[in-house]
C-alpha positions as CSV (number, residue, x, y, z in Angstrom):
1,M,4.4,-81.8,-118.7
2,I,6.5,-79.8,-116.2
3,T,9.5,-81.7,-115.0
4,V,11.2,-80.7,-111.7
5,Y,14.8,-81.9,-111.4
6,G,16.4,-82.0,-107.9
7,I,16.7,-84.0,-104.8
8,P,13.7,-84.8,-102.6
9,N,15.2,-83.6,-99.3
10,C,16.1,-80.1,-100.6
11,D,13.9,-77.5,-99.0
12,T,13.8,-75.3,-102.2
13,V,12.7,-78.3,-104.3
14,K,10.0,-79.1,-101.7
15,R,8.7,-75.5,-101.8
16,A,8.7,-75.5,-105.7
17,R,6.8,-78.8,-105.9
18,A,4.3,-77.6,-103.3
19,W,3.8,-74.3,-105.1
20,L,3.1,-76.2,-108.4
21,T,0.7,-78.5,-106.7
22,E,-1.1,-75.5,-105.0
23,Q,-1.5,-73.9,-108.5
24,G,-3.0,-77.2,-109.8
25,L,-0.1,-77.7,-112.2
26,A,0.7,-81.3,-113.0
27,H,4.4,-82.1,-112.8
28,Q,6.7,-84.9,-112.6
29,F,9.7,-85.1,-110.3
30,F,13.1,-86.4,-111.4
31,D,15.4,-87.3,-108.5
32,F,18.8,-86.9,-109.9
33,K,20.5,-88.0,-106.7
34,K,18.9,-91.4,-107.1
35,A,18.6,-91.7,-110.9
36,G,21.7,-89.7,-111.8
37,V,21.9,-86.6,-113.9
38,P,21.0,-87.1,-117.6
39,A,24.1,-85.9,-119.4
40,T,22.1,-84.5,-122.3
41,E,19.9,-82.6,-119.9
42,L,22.9,-81.2,-118.0
43,A,24.5,-80.1,-121.3
44,A,21.2,-78.3,-122.2
45,W,21.0,-76.7,-118.8
46,C,24.5,-75.4,-119.0
47,E,24.0,-74.1,-122.6
48,Q,20.7,-72.4,-122.0
49,L,21.1,-71.2,-118.4
50,G,24.9,-70.9,-118.2
51,W,27.1,-73.3,-116.4
52,E,27.9,-70.6,-113.8
53,R,24.2,-70.5,-112.8
54,V,23.8,-74.3,-112.8
55,L,26.8,-74.8,-110.5
56,N,25.9,-74.0,-106.9
57,R,29.0,-72.5,-105.4
58,A,27.2,-71.6,-102.2
59,G,26.3,-75.2,-101.3
60,T,28.1,-77.5,-99.0
61,T,28.9,-80.0,-101.8
62,W,31.0,-77.3,-103.6
63,R,32.7,-76.2,-100.4
64,K,33.6,-79.8,-99.6
65,Q,35.5,-80.1,-102.8
66,D,39.3,-79.8,-102.5
67,E,41.0,-76.8,-103.9
68,A,42.3,-78.6,-106.9
69,A,38.8,-79.8,-107.9
70,R,37.3,-76.3,-107.5
71,A,40.2,-74.8,-109.5
72,A,39.6,-77.3,-112.3
73,V,36.1,-75.9,-113.0
74,V,36.8,-73.2,-115.5
75,D,34.2,-73.7,-118.3
76,S,31.1,-75.6,-119.2
77,A,32.8,-78.9,-120.0
78,S,34.8,-79.0,-116.7
79,A,31.7,-78.0,-114.7
80,Q,29.7,-80.8,-116.3
81,V,32.3,-83.3,-115.3
82,L,32.0,-82.2,-111.7
83,L,28.2,-82.0,-111.8
84,L,27.8,-85.5,-113.3
85,S,29.9,-86.9,-110.4
86,E,28.5,-84.6,-107.7
87,P,24.8,-84.0,-108.5
88,S,24.2,-82.2,-105.2
89,A,26.4,-79.3,-106.6
90,I,23.6,-78.4,-109.0
91,K,21.6,-75.4,-108.0
92,R,18.0,-76.6,-107.4
93,P,15.5,-77.0,-108.7
94,V,16.0,-77.1,-112.4
95,V,12.6,-77.0,-114.1
96,R,11.8,-77.9,-117.7
97,W,8.4,-76.2,-118.3
98,S,5.9,-77.7,-120.6
99,D,6.8,-75.3,-123.4
100,G,10.5,-76.4,-123.2
101,R,11.8,-73.3,-121.3
102,L,14.2,-73.9,-118.4
103,S,14.4,-72.2,-115.1
104,I,16.7,-72.7,-112.1
105,G,15.9,-71.9,-108.4
106,F,12.5,-71.1,-107.0
107,S,10.6,-68.0,-105.9
108,P,6.8,-67.7,-106.2
109,P,7.0,-64.5,-108.4
110,Q,9.5,-66.2,-110.7
111,F,7.2,-69.3,-111.2
112,A,4.1,-67.1,-111.5
113,E,5.8,-65.2,-114.3
114,L,6.8,-68.5,-116.0
115,I,3.2,-69.9,-116.0
116,S,1.5,-66.7,-117.2
């Protein structure tokens, strides 16, 4: 089963979910804003994708952090501390594909390649 992690009002998450539905691919949605970010999943995302890719430095949640909080994020462990407390700072969507692979973000060509 494909699992899409994100927040429901994120436009990119909406597009990714719609694309999967259009392709006839069953998937489940995990709202990490409501349910929280599973720490073990976050650790796996940071390990496999790189914490720099998981942390969305272009988003408003990151920009709203004070300078000290941003400066404190220097490695995977410190990024995970921030991301567990501020799930909206995670780049979205994170997708765990049925074969266990992970991806982050969405574009139709990227997803098409991942399902082929």
